[in-house]
C-alpha positions in Angstrom: 19.1 9.9 -11.7 21.9 10.1 -9.4 24.6 7.5 -10.4 25.7 6.8 -6.9 22.3 5.6 -5.6 21.6 1.9 -5.8 18.2 0.9 -6.9 16.1 -2.3 -6.7 13.6 -3.4 -9.3 10.3 -4.8 -8.1 8.1 -6.8 -10.4 4.3 -6.8 -10.2 2.3 -9.4 -12.0 -1.4 -10.1 -12.4 -3.1 -12.8 -14.4 -3.4 -10.4 -17.3 -0.1 -8.3 -17.3 3.0 -7.3 -15.5 5.0 -4.2 -14.7 8.2 -3.2 -13.0 9.0 -0.3 -10.7 12.5 0.8 -9.8 13.0 2.2 -6.3 16.1 3.4 -4.4 17.1 0.4 -2.4 18.2 2.6 0.6 14.7 3.9 0.8 13.3 0.5 0.9 15.8 -0.4 3.6 14.8 2.7 5.7 11.2 1.8 5.4 11.7 -1.9 6.4 10.9 -3.1 9.8 13.4 -5.5 11.4 13.7 -8.7 9.3 11.5 -7.5 6.5 12.5 -8.4 2.9 12.3 -5.8 0.2 9.2 -7.5 -1.4 7.4 -7.4 2.0 8.2 -3.7 2.4 6.8 -2.9 -1.1 3.8 -5.1 -0.4 3.0 -3.3 2.9 3.3 0.1 1.3 1.2 -0.9 -1.7 -1.6 -2.0 0.6 -1.3 1.0 2.7 -1.5 3.2 -0.3 -4.5 1.4 -1.8 -6.3 1.6 1.7 -5.5 5.3 1.9 -6.9 6.0 -1.6 -9.9 3.8 -0.9 -10.6 5.7 2.4 -10.3 9.0 0.6 -12.6 8.1 -2.3 -15.4 6.9 0.1 -15.0 9.4 3.0 -13.7 12.6 1.5 -15.1 12.7 -2.0 -18.6 13.8 -2.9 -21.3 11.3 -3.7 -22.5 7.9 -2.4 -21.3 4.8 -4.3 -22.4 1.5 -2.7 -20.0 -0.5 -5.0 -17.1 1.6 -3.9 -18.2 1.4 -0.2 -18.0 -2.4 -0.6 -14.5 -2.3 -2.2 -13.3 0.0 0.6 -14.6 -2.3 3.3 -12.8 -5.3 1.6 -9.6 -3.2 1.4 -9.9 -2.4 5.1 -10.5 -6.0 5.9 -7.4 -7.0 4.0 -5.4 -4.2 5.6 -6.4 -5.4 9.1 -5.6 -9.0 8.2 -2.1 -8.1 7.0 -1.2 -5.5 9.8 -3.2 -6.8 12.8 -4.7 -3.3 13.4 -7.4 -1.3 11.7 -6.5 1.4 9.2 -7.8 4.0 11.7 -5.6 2.5 14.5 -2.5 2.5 12.1 -3.0 6.1 10.8 -4.8 7.7 13.7 -7.4 8.8 11.1 -10.8 7.5 12.2 -14.3 8.7 11.4 
């Protein structure tokens, strides 16, 4: 790792366990919208990443999985609740 790059440690907790991820704080700052805290930035990117993966699994993988379809629908509802736009509107990727 570069010694001159400052990092930030983000803690992730569930009812069952915990983890930490270290990120360059400058990257978190660059990705932040005005007034966003580092934890909000990481939260936004986490949900965006999960929504993207869910979308890919349902729409770009082979097979039909009703349980996965329901999970993807809930993920997209949570995405829209957090960001105020649909995943398709936010990414320009619609089916």
